[in-house]
C-alpha positions as CSV (number, residue, x, y, z in Angstrom):
1,M,19.7,-173.7,19.3
2,K,23.3,-174.3,21.0
3,K,23.6,-177.3,18.2
4,T,22.8,-174.6,15.4
5,L,25.3,-172.0,16.6
6,I,28.1,-174.4,17.3
7,A,26.9,-176.0,13.3
8,L,27.5,-172.2,12.1
9,A,30.8,-171.8,14.1
10,A,31.9,-174.9,12.5
11,L,30.5,-173.9,8.8
12,A,32.6,-170.3,9.2
13,A,35.7,-171.7,10.4
14,T,35.8,-174.0,7.2
15,A,35.4,-171.3,5.2
16,S,37.8,-169.3,6.8
17,F,40.1,-172.3,6.3
18,A,39.3,-172.5,2.4
19,Q,39.7,-168.8,1.7
20,S,41.7,-168.1,-1.6
21,T,42.1,-165.0,-3.4
22,A,43.6,-164.0,-7.0
23,T,45.0,-160.9,-7.8
24,I,46.4,-159.4,-11.3
25,S,48.9,-156.7,-10.8
26,G,52.1,-155.4,-12.4
27,N,54.0,-152.4,-13.7
28,L,54.4,-150.9,-17.3
29,D,57.5,-148.4,-17.9
30,F,57.8,-146.7,-21.2
31,A,60.7,-144.5,-22.4
32,S,61.9,-142.5,-25.3
33,V,65.8,-143.4,-25.4
34,N,68.6,-141.7,-27.1
35,V,71.6,-143.8,-27.3
36,G,75.1,-142.4,-28.7
37,G,78.8,-143.0,-28.0
38,T,81.7,-144.9,-29.7
39,Q,80.7,-148.5,-29.0
40,A,79.3,-150.8,-31.5
41,A,75.8,-151.0,-32.1
42,S,75.1,-147.9,-29.4
43,K,73.6,-145.4,-31.6
44,G,70.0,-144.6,-32.1
45,T,66.7,-143.4,-30.5
46,T,63.6,-145.6,-29.6
47,I,60.6,-146.0,-27.6
48,T,61.1,-149.1,-25.4
49,T,60.3,-151.1,-22.3
50,G,64.1,-152.3,-22.2
51,F,67.0,-150.6,-21.8
52,G,66.8,-146.7,-20.8
53,T,63.7,-147.2,-18.6
54,A,64.0,-146.4,-14.4
55,T,61.9,-149.8,-13.8
56,T,61.2,-153.4,-15.0
57,S,58.0,-153.9,-16.8
58,V,56.1,-156.9,-15.5
59,L,52.6,-158.4,-15.3
60,R,51.9,-160.8,-12.3
61,F,49.4,-163.2,-11.6
62,I,49.2,-164.1,-8.0
63,A,47.2,-166.7,-6.0
64,V,47.2,-167.4,-2.1
65,E,45.4,-169.8,-0.4
66,D,45.0,-169.6,3.6
67,L,45.6,-172.9,4.8
68,G,45.1,-172.3,8.3
69,G,47.3,-172.3,11.4
70,G,48.9,-169.1,10.1
71,M,50.3,-171.1,6.7
72,R,49.3,-170.0,3.1
73,A,50.1,-171.4,-0.2
74,T,50.8,-169.1,-3.0
75,A,51.4,-169.4,-6.7
76,Q,52.8,-166.6,-8.5
77,Y,53.6,-166.4,-12.4
78,N,54.9,-162.9,-13.7
79,F,55.4,-162.3,-17.4
80,D,58.1,-159.2,-18.7
81,P,56.7,-157.8,-22.0
82,R,60.3,-157.4,-23.2
83,T,61.6,-159.8,-25.7
84,L,64.7,-161.1,-24.6
85,A,67.8,-161.5,-27.6
86,N,71.0,-161.8,-28.3
87,D,72.0,-158.7,-26.4
88,G,70.5,-160.0,-23.4
89,I,67.8,-157.2,-23.0
90,G,65.9,-157.2,-26.3
91,N,67.2,-153.8,-27.6
92,T,70.3,-153.4,-29.5
93,L,69.5,-149.7,-31.4
94,N,71.9,-150.0,-34.4
95,S,70.3,-153.0,-36.5
96,A,72.8,-151.9,-39.4
97,T,75.6,-153.6,-37.0
98,A,76.4,-157.5,-37.5
99,G,74.7,-159.7,-34.6
100,S,72.5,-157.0,-33.7
101,V,68.7,-157.0,-32.9
102,T,66.4,-155.4,-35.5
103,G,62.9,-156.5,-33.3
104,N,63.8,-153.9,-30.8
105,T,60.1,-152.7,-30.5
106,T,59.0,-156.2,-30.3
107,T,56.7,-156.5,-27.1
108,G,56.0,-160.4,-27.0
109,L,55.8,-161.9,-23.5
110,S,58.4,-163.8,-21.8
111,R,58.6,-165.5,-18.4
112,D,59.9,-163.6,-15.5
113,E,59.7,-164.8,-11.8
114,L,57.7,-167.9,-11.3
115,F,57.1,-170.2,-8.1
116,V,54.8,-172.2,-5.8
117,G,55.3,-171.6,-2.2
118,L,54.5,-172.0,1.2
119,S,54.9,-169.6,4.2
120,G,53.7,-169.2,7.9
121,G,56.2,-169.3,11.4
122,F,58.7,-171.4,10.0
123,G,59.3,-168.7,7.2
124,N,58.6,-169.1,3.6
125,I,59.7,-171.5,0.8
126,R,59.3,-171.2,-2.7
127,L,60.1,-173.7,-5.7
128,G,60.4,-172.9,-9.3
129,S,62.5,-169.5,-10.2
130,P,62.2,-167.2,-7.6
131,N,64.2,-164.1,-7.6
132,S,68.0,-165.0,-6.5
133,I,69.0,-163.8,-3.0
134,G,72.5,-162.4,-4.8
135,L,69.7,-160.1,-6.4
136,N,68.2,-159.0,-3.0
137,A,71.5,-158.6,-1.5
138,W,72.5,-156.1,-4.2
139,Q,69.4,-154.1,-4.2
140,P,70.1,-151.9,-1.1
141,S,73.2,-150.2,-2.7
142,S,71.3,-149.2,-6.0
143,P,69.1,-145.8,-6.2
144,L,68.3,-146.9,-9.6
145,G,67.2,-149.9,-9.1
146,T,67.8,-152.1,-12.1
147,G,67.2,-149.1,-14.6
148,I,69.4,-146.8,-17.0
149,G,72.4,-145.7,-14.7
150,S,72.3,-148.8,-12.6
151,G,74.9,-150.5,-14.3
152,Y,72.4,-154.3,-14.0
153,T,71.6,-154.3,-17.8
154,G,72.5,-152.5,-20.8
155,A,73.6,-153.3,-24.8
156,G,76.9,-154.9,-24.6
157,R,77.2,-155.3,-20.7
158,S,77.0,-159.1,-20.6
159,G,79.4,-160.2,-18.0
160,T,81.0,-156.8,-17.4
161,M,79.2,-155.0,-14.7
162,T,76.5,-156.1,-11.8
163,N,75.7,-159.4,-14.0
164,S,79.0,-160.8,-13.4
165,F,78.4,-161.5,-10.1
166,V,74.4,-161.5,-9.5
167,Q,71.9,-164.1,-11.6
168,T,68.5,-162.4,-11.5
169,R,67.0,-165.9,-11.1
170,Y,67.7,-169.4,-12.0
171,S,65.3,-171.7,-14.3
172,R,65.1,-174.2,-11.5
173,S,65.8,-173.4,-7.9
174,V,64.3,-173.9,-4.6
175,R,64.3,-170.7,-2.0
176,Y,64.2,-170.8,1.5
177,D,63.7,-167.5,3.7
178,S,63.6,-167.4,7.6
179,P,61.3,-165.4,9.6
180,V,62.6,-162.2,10.7
181,M,64.0,-161.9,14.1
182,G,65.4,-159.0,15.6
183,G,65.6,-157.3,12.3
184,F,67.7,-160.3,10.9
185,Q,66.5,-162.7,8.1
186,V,68.6,-165.5,6.6
187,A,68.0,-167.2,3.3
188,V,69.1,-170.1,1.5
189,L,68.7,-171.3,-2.1
190,Y,69.6,-174.4,-4.1
191,A,69.8,-174.7,-8.1
192,A,70.3,-178.3,-8.9
193,G,71.5,-177.2,-12.5
194,N,71.7,-180.2,-15.2
195,D,68.1,-178.6,-16.6
196,Q,69.7,-177.9,-19.9
197,P,68.4,-180.9,-22.2
198,A,71.0,-180.4,-25.3
199,A,74.5,-179.4,-25.8
200,G,74.5,-175.6,-25.2
201,T,77.1,-172.6,-25.7
202,T,75.1,-169.6,-24.8
203,A,76.1,-167.8,-21.4
204,Q,72.5,-168.8,-20.0
205,Q,72.8,-172.3,-21.3
206,I,76.1,-172.8,-19.5
207,L,75.0,-170.9,-16.5
208,N,71.6,-173.2,-16.0
209,A,73.8,-176.3,-16.6
210,R,75.7,-175.6,-13.2
211,Q,75.0,-176.1,-10.0
212,A,74.4,-172.9,-7.8
213,T,73.8,-172.3,-3.8
214,E,73.1,-168.6,-2.7
215,I,73.3,-167.9,0.9
216,G,72.2,-164.7,2.4
217,L,71.9,-162.5,5.3
218,R,70.0,-159.3,5.8
219,Y,69.3,-156.9,8.8
220,A,66.6,-154.1,8.0
221,A,65.5,-151.9,11.4
222,G,64.8,-147.9,11.1
223,P,66.8,-146.3,8.8
224,L,69.5,-148.8,8.0
225,T,69.3,-152.0,6.0
226,L,72.5,-154.2,5.3
227,A,72.4,-157.5,3.1
228,Y,75.1,-160.0,2.3
229,A,75.3,-163.0,-0.1
230,N,77.5,-165.4,-1.4
231,V,76.7,-166.6,-5.1
232,A,78.4,-170.0,-5.7
233,Q,78.3,-172.2,-8.9
234,G,79.6,-175.3,-9.3
235,A,82.0,-176.7,-11.9
236,Q,80.3,-178.2,-15.2
237,T,82.7,-180.7,-16.9
238,N,80.8,-183.1,-19.6
239,G,80.9,-182.0,-23.0
240,T,78.4,-184.4,-24.6
241,G,75.1,-185.9,-24.0
242,W,72.5,-184.7,-21.5
243,Y,73.0,-181.8,-19.6
244,A,76.0,-181.2,-21.9
245,L,77.8,-177.7,-22.1
246,G,79.0,-178.7,-25.9
247,A,81.6,-180.5,-27.2
248,G,85.2,-179.5,-25.7
249,A,83.3,-177.0,-23.3
250,G,83.6,-176.8,-19.6
251,A,82.9,-174.6,-16.6
252,A,84.9,-174.1,-13.7
253,K,83.8,-173.4,-10.1
254,T,83.1,-169.8,-9.3
255,S,81.9,-168.0,-6.3
256,A,81.3,-164.1,-5.2
257,N,80.5,-162.2,-2.2
258,V,78.1,-159.5,-2.0
259,F,77.5,-156.7,0.5
260,S,75.3,-153.7,0.1
261,A,73.6,-151.1,2.7
262,S,71.5,-148.0,2.7
263,Y,70.9,-145.3,5.2
264,T,68.1,-143.2,5.3
265,M,68.4,-139.8,7.1
266,G,65.2,-137.7,6.7
267,A,64.4,-136.9,3.0
268,T,68.1,-138.5,2.1
269,T,69.2,-141.9,1.5
270,L,72.9,-143.0,0.8
271,H,73.6,-146.2,-0.8
272,A,76.8,-148.0,-0.6
273,G,78.1,-151.7,-1.8
274,M,80.7,-153.8,-3.0
275,N,81.7,-157.2,-4.3
276,D,84.6,-159.7,-4.5
277,G,85.1,-163.1,-6.1
278,N,85.3,-164.6,-9.5
279,R,83.0,-165.5,-12.8
280,L,83.7,-167.3,-16.1
281,G,85.5,-165.5,-18.6
282,A,84.5,-164.9,-22.0
283,G,83.5,-167.7,-24.5
284,T,83.1,-171.5,-23.6
285,G,86.5,-172.4,-22.3
286,G,85.2,-172.1,-18.4
287,V,88.0,-170.1,-16.9
288,A,87.4,-168.5,-14.0
289,V,88.7,-164.7,-13.8
290,D,88.2,-162.5,-10.8
291,S,85.5,-160.0,-10.5
292,K,85.5,-157.2,-8.0
293,G,83.9,-154.2,-7.9
294,S,81.9,-151.1,-5.8
295,N,79.5,-148.3,-6.0
296,I,78.1,-145.1,-4.1
297,G,75.0,-143.6,-4.6
298,I,72.4,-141.2,-2.9
299,T,68.5,-140.2,-3.0
300,H,67.1,-137.1,-2.1
301,N,63.1,-136.7,-2.0
302,I,61.8,-133.0,-2.4
303,G,58.0,-133.1,-2.1
304,A,56.9,-135.1,-5.4
305,I,60.3,-135.0,-6.9
306,G,62.9,-137.9,-6.5
307,L,66.5,-137.3,-7.1
308,M,68.9,-140.0,-7.5
309,A,72.7,-140.5,-8.7
310,N,75.2,-143.6,-8.6
311,M,78.4,-144.5,-9.4
312,R,79.6,-147.9,-10.1
313,N,82.8,-149.8,-11.3
314,Q,83.5,-153.2,-11.8
315,K,86.6,-154.7,-12.5
316,V,86.7,-158.5,-14.7
317,G,90.3,-159.6,-15.1
318,T,92.2,-156.9,-16.0
319,V,89.4,-154.5,-17.7
320,E,87.5,-152.2,-15.5
321,G,83.9,-150.9,-16.4
322,K,82.4,-147.8,-15.0
323,V,78.6,-146.4,-15.0
324,T,77.7,-142.9,-13.9
325,G,73.7,-142.6,-13.7
326,L,71.4,-139.7,-12.6
327,R,67.6,-139.8,-12.6
328,A,65.1,-137.6,-11.6
329,D,61.2,-138.9,-10.7
330,Y,58.1,-136.4,-10.5
331,N,55.6,-138.6,-8.6
332,F,51.9,-138.0,-9.5
333,S,50.5,-140.6,-7.2
334,K,51.9,-143.5,-5.3
335,T,51.5,-145.6,-8.9
336,A,52.5,-143.4,-11.6
337,A,55.4,-141.3,-12.3
338,A,57.2,-139.2,-15.0
339,Y,61.1,-139.4,-15.3
340,V,64.2,-138.1,-17.1
341,G,67.3,-140.5,-16.7
342,Y,70.9,-140.4,-18.1
343,E,73.9,-142.8,-17.9
344,K,77.5,-143.0,-19.4
345,Y,79.2,-146.2,-19.3
346,D,82.8,-147.1,-20.1
347,N,83.3,-150.7,-20.7
348,G,87.3,-150.1,-20.1
349,A,88.5,-151.1,-23.8
350,A,91.1,-148.9,-25.5
351,T,88.7,-147.5,-28.1
352,A,85.1,-147.7,-28.9
353,N,84.5,-147.9,-25.2
354,E,81.8,-145.7,-24.6
355,T,78.0,-145.6,-24.4
356,T,75.8,-142.7,-23.2
357,A,72.0,-143.0,-22.9
358,A,69.5,-140.3,-22.4
359,S,65.7,-141.1,-21.8
360,I,62.5,-139.5,-20.7
361,G,59.6,-141.8,-19.5
362,L,56.4,-142.9,-18.1
363,R,55.6,-145.7,-15.5
364,K,52.3,-146.9,-14.2
365,S,51.9,-149.7,-11.7
366,F,48.3,-151.2,-10.7
């Protein structure tokens, strides 16, 4: 009888050791967006999952295996139903303008966050293309997330606002996050670069050809969250051959510091952030230019209603862009909400400088 009990206990332990789960989750957010203003390619109305929504639409496939001893192995593959195009968001609304995108209602899947990882008492290590530390360090400062009014994305906004100092993720990178100790957590990310197999001239190709290192520190306890990241990208000079930037092209070394904070007082949360450093200038000349900015925001909840406002500015070189954003959510449940959003974006140019966007949308996570 004792031998039988021992055998059953060993079998149970083996079953627990091999326990594995696979889940599908995600978020879909569609909005009817009306865009106007004086900027080129900035007028029109569409229904979209891209610019003008409140959140990012994503489909996640996650597999987790319990390895025993507190360790877990994870594989995650995310799909984004937005189609990336030459404006960086897949939605330029005036197809009559040269260089604009005509397929703004396309919903083909493209890759989002993707990684395999190990986690346990030592922390969490992910290999692939996990979200960047810079993105996570910026998030506490933004009551509007990465959606309408946040300044994170938008037609004609490449390199002028948040994406002048934050890279959402790198095509090939490794990231380590320490255990949380006393509310503090340290993170390190390294992207080796040199992953462009032929000469390239687009901003993304140049970025992925450059080595990058990100270091972050986060503190979260009670109502207070503080985050810091240093985002540094190395120089890249080879103009021809494998991993090249293109004939005559180069890219200077750049670095940026990102600070953000949020503090909750009952139904109200205050948000603030700042950044300082430099980024590559326009084109493929590879010259670094100063980039610094700041923002303030507020969130206030009244029952099922969430009210958000944010003001953000970013000065790149001598040009200063500004975004003002407002959004109101009505939460039907924890996973379903309707919203209205508004933003006004000024790119800092002397003329043809303004874009406005108003949206009404519905999102559902699962």
